[in-house]
C-alpha positions in Angstrom: 0.3 0.0 0.1 1.0 3.4 -0.8 2.7 6.2 1.8 2.5 9.5 2.3 6.3 9.8 1.0 6.3 7.2 -1.9 2.8 9.9 -3.1 5.5 12.7 -3.0 8.0 11.2 -4.5 6.2 10.3 -7.5 4.5 13.8 -7.7 8.2 15.6 -6.7 6.2 17.6 -4.3 6.5 17.5 -0.7 5.2 15.3 1.9 3.1 18.3 3.4 1.9 19.5 -0.1 0.5 15.6 -0.2 -0.9 15.9 3.2 -2.6 19.2 2.6 -3.9 18.4 -0.6 -6.0 15.3 0.6 -7.2 17.1 3.3 -8.9 20.0 0.8 -6.3 22.8 2.6 -7.1 26.2 1.4 -3.3 26.7 0.8 -3.0 24.1 -2.0 -4.3 25.1 -6.0 -7.1 22.7 -7.3 -4.8 21.5 -10.3 -2.2 20.1 -7.6 -5.3 18.9 -5.4 -6.4 16.7 -8.5 -3.5 15.5 -8.9 -2.7 14.2 -5.9 -6.4 12.5 -5.8 -6.1 11.1 -9.2 -2.5 9.6 -8.3 -3.7 8.4 -4.5 -6.8 6.8 -6.4 -4.8 5.1 -8.8 -1.8 3.9 -6.3 -5.3 2.5 -3.8 -3.7 4.9 -1.3 -5.3 4.8 2.1 -4.4 7.1 5.1 -2.9 5.7 8.4 -6.2 5.9 10.8 -3.7 5.9 14.0 -1.7 8.5 12.5 -4.2 10.6 12.1 -5.4 9.9 15.3 -2.2 10.7 17.1 -2.1 14.1 15.1 -5.7 14.9 15.8 -6.9 13.7 18.6 -9.6 12.5 16.8 -10.8 8.8 16.5 -12.8 8.8 14.1 -15.4 6.6 15.4 -18.9 7.0 16.7 -20.1 5.0 19.8 -23.5 4.1 19.3 -25.9 2.9 22.5 -28.9 1.0 21.7 -31.6 -1.2 23.7 -32.0 -3.6 21.4 -31.9 -4.9 17.5 -34.2 -7.2 17.4 -36.8 -4.4 17.3 -36.8 -3.4 13.8 -37.1 0.3 14.4 -33.9 0.6 16.0 -32.3 -1.7 13.7 -33.4 0.3 10.8 -32.1 3.7 12.9 -28.7 1.7 12.9 -28.7 0.6 9.2 -28.9 4.9 8.6 -26.6 5.7 11.1 -23.9 3.2 9.5 -24.4 4.2 5.9 -24.1 7.6 6.5 -21.2 7.2 9.0 -19.8 5.5 6.3 -20.3 7.7 4.1 -18.6 10.6 6.2 -15.4 8.4 6.8 -16.2 7.3 10.3 -16.6 4.3 11.6 -19.1 2.6 14.7 -18.9 0.9 17.5 -22.3 -0.6 18.3 -23.3 -1.4 22.4 -26.2 -2.9 23.2 -28.0 -1.8 26.7 -30.9 -4.4 26.3 -33.0 -2.1 28.1 -30.8 -2.2 31.0 -29.5 1.3 33.0 -26.2 -0.8 34.5 -25.8 -2.2 31.1 -26.1 1.4 29.1 -23.4 3.0 31.9 -21.1 0.4 31.7 -21.3 0.7 27.7 -21.1 5.0 27.8 -17.9 4.7 30.8 -16.0 1.7 28.6 -16.3 4.3 25.1 -15.7 7.3 27.3 -11.6 6.5 27.4 -10.7 8.3 24.0 -12.8 5.2 22.0 -14.8 7.3 20.3 -15.2 10.9 19.5 -19.2 10.9 20.7 -22.3 8.9 21.5 -25.7 8.3 19.3 -27.8 6.5 21.8 -31.4 5.7 22.7 -32.1 5.7 26.5 -32.8 2.2 27.9 -36.3 1.4 29.7 -34.5 1.0 32.8 -32.4 4.2 32.5 -36.1 6.1 32.0 -37.8 4.2 34.4 -35.3 4.9 37.1 -35.1 8.4 36.0 -31.2 8.0 35.9 -28.9 10.0 33.8 -26.1 10.9 35.9 -24.0 8.9 33.8 -24.6 11.0 30.7 -25.0 13.9 32.1 -21.0 12.5 33.2 -20.0 12.0 29.3 -21.1 15.8 28.6 -19.1 17.1 31.2 -16.1 15.6 30.2 -16.8 16.6 26.8 -18.0 14.2 24.9 -20.8 15.0 22.8 -23.5 12.5 22.7 -27.2 12.8 20.8 -30.1 11.1 21.9 -32.8 9.8 19.5 -36.3 8.8 20.0 -35.9 8.4 23.9 -34.5 11.6 25.4 -33.9 12.8 28.6 -35.8 16.7 28.3 -33.4 17.9 31.3 -30.4 17.0 29.7 -29.0 19.7 26.8 -27.3 17.8 24.1 -28.5 17.5 20.8 -31.7 15.3 19.9 -33.6 14.1 16.6 -36.4 13.2 17.4 -40.4 12.4 16.0 -43.0 14.4 17.1 -44.6 11.4 19.0 -47.3 13.5 20.2 -48.7 15.1 16.6 -48.5 12.0 15.0 -51.0 9.9 17.4 -52.8 12.9 17.6 -53.3 13.2 13.6 -54.2 9.6 13.8 -56.6 9.8 16.2 -58.2 12.5 14.3 -58.3 10.4 11.1 -59.9 7.9 12.5 -62.5 10.0 14.3 -63.5 12.2 11.2 -62.9 10.2 8.0 -63.9 7.2 9.0 -66.5 8.2 11.7 -65.3 5.9 14.2 -66.9 6.4 18.6 -65.0 3.5 20.5 -61.2 4.0 20.0 -58.8 1.7 22.1 -55.7 3.0 22.4 -52.8 -0.4 22.9 -49.4 0.2 24.2 -46.3 -1.7 25.9 -43.9 1.7 26.1 -46.7 3.7 28.3 -43.3 4.4 30.6 -41.6 5.7 27.9 -40.9 9.3 26.9 -42.6 8.3 23.9 -45.1 6.2 25.1 -46.4 9.7 27.0 -46.0 11.7 24.7 -48.4 9.2 22.2 -50.7 8.9 24.7 -51.3 12.2 25.3 -51.9 12.9 21.7 -54.3 10.1 21.4 -56.0 11.3 24.5 -55.8 15.2 23.2 -58.1 14.0 19.6 -60.2 12.1 22.3 -61.0 15.0 24.6 -61.6 17.2 21.8 -64.3 14.7 19.9 -66.2 14.6 23.5 -65.6 10.8 23.1 -64.2 8.5 26.1 -60.8 7.2 26.1 -59.5 3.4 26.7 -56.1 2.7 27.0 -55.0 -1.2 27.2 -51.4 -1.0 28.8 -49.6 -4.3 28.6 -45.9 -2.9 29.0 -45.7 -5.6 32.2 -48.1 -8.1 30.8 -47.0 -11.9 30.5 -49.4 -12.7 27.9 -49.8 -10.1 25.9 -51.5 -12.1 22.5 -54.2 -13.4 25.4 -54.8 -9.9 26.9 -55.8 -8.0 23.4 -57.8 -11.0 22.9 -60.0 -11.0 26.6 -60.6 -6.8 26.3 -61.8 -7.1 22.7 -64.0 -10.3 23.9 -65.3 -7.9 26.7 -65.8 -4.6 24.8 -67.4 -5.4 21.7 -68.1 -1.9 20.8 -64.2 -1.1 20.0 -64.6 -0.1 16.3 -61.0 1.2 16.3 -57.5 0.7 17.5 -54.4 2.5 17.6 -51.3 0.7 18.6 -48.3 3.1 19.9 -45.5 0.7 19.2 -44.4 -1.7 16.6 -46.2 -5.3 17.8 -49.1 -4.7 19.3 -50.9 -3.3 16.3 -49.9 -6.8 14.8 -51.3 -8.4 17.6 -54.5 -6.9 17.7 -55.4 -7.8 13.8 -54.6 -11.4 14.8 -56.6 -11.0 17.6 -59.1 -9.4 16.4 -59.8 -11.8 13.6 -59.6 -15.0 16.1 -62.8 -13.2 17.2 -64.4 -12.9 13.8 -64.2 -9.0 13.4 -64.0 -8.1 10.2 -60.8 -6.0 9.4 -61.4 -2.6 8.7 -65.3 -2.9 8.3 -66.1 -4.0 11.7 -62.6 -2.3 13.1 -59.8 -0.1 11.5 -56.1 -0.7 13.1 -53.5 2.0 12.9 -50.0 0.3 14.1 -46.3 2.4 14.8 -44.4 1.0 11.6 -41.2 1.2 9.4 -41.3 0.6 5.6 -42.1 -2.3 5.1 -43.9 -3.2 8.6 -47.7 -3.2 6.5 -46.1 -6.2 4.8 -46.5 -8.1 8.3 -50.0 -7.9 8.5 -53.1 -9.8 6.6 -54.5 -7.7 6.1 -52.0 -5.2 5.0 -51.5 -3.1 8.7 -51.9 1.2 8.4 -48.6 2.7 9.9 -47.6 5.8 11.3 -44.2 5.2 9.6 -41.0 6.5 11.5 -38.8 7.0 9.4 -36.1 5.3 10.9 -33.5 5.3 8.4 -34.0 9.0 8.2 -33.6 9.2 11.7 -29.9 7.5 12.1 -29.2 9.7 8.9 -30.1 12.9 10.4 -28.3 12.2 14.0 -24.6 11.4 12.5 -25.3 14.5 10.3 -25.6 16.4 13.4 -23.5 14.8 15.6 -20.3 15.3 13.2 -21.3 19.0 12.7 -21.1 19.5 16.5 -17.1 17.7 16.4 -16.7 19.8 13.4 -17.6 23.1 15.2 -16.4 23.8 18.4 -18.9 26.7 18.8 -22.0 24.0 18.2 -25.4 25.3 19.4 -27.4 22.6 20.9 -30.8 21.3 18.8 -33.4 19.0 18.9 -34.1 18.3 15.4 -37.7 16.8 14.4 -37.7 14.1 11.4 -41.8 14.3 10.4 -43.3 10.9 10.2 -46.1 10.1 7.8 -49.8 7.9 8.2 -49.4 5.4 5.7 -52.9 4.0 5.0 -53.3 0.2 4.1 -55.5 -2.5 4.6 -56.6 -1.9 8.3 -58.3 1.1 8.0 -61.2 1.9 5.3 -58.9 4.9 3.9 
């Protein structure tokens, strides 16, 4: 593999000039930059990452802490993070908290030793339930940039990338009330303990209150048999004519249990869930979803973190990636 010295010798210029040209320095002419980059590509020159780190005190690596990857939403966000980081010449190190505060804390402390330039994270369920945040504050206090996405802690000042959870569920509920004339709308959730769950419930309640209807909420966060709980609720409450699921799985469960009870979807019962691009393919009939645009969340998160890494005067921001109500076969449309 070619080195800077070999490139300099072949081009009959100094090593310093080659280095500056490869880093797009304004001190070097466009003609020289073009010559250097063309030769670098031709001889397959790759920069020495370790040498760069020693010189710049940057690892060009981002730490990513996720609650889990079995959740398709987080898997798709990770895809967006990895793709965008690679395109920006950054590597990523991924740690899973498995919804544990202790594991999240350990991962943050482990990678805060100079292994990464900054963090992208969604807070673990256990962290939010226990209302623990000192480990995150400690990382920020030590000048390590932290960006939170989806599940965030409001009192911590840092970059955040979120969906407007309140608005998205409010609009979905309003659709069922105004467009489909539904009167008995059940909200089903296994994320009500989380920041996103609380906002989604408030969005539902606001739309229900404005329409002067009765709110009905089935909470499943600590239920052993979710299928049975949904089945029994629908069996005992035959007046239910619409369901909004505010997580990624219970909407599909609701379709299955409604079918088991002989309910016709969407004639008797409309169902809207949360999901990603291809969630509708996992249910029959295809489920209408609030599409969170998970890949885009990962993409925006990386760009915002890199912006902070490159700008000492960076002002913390909260960016909203708009969700979209995508109607399929489980609503009348």
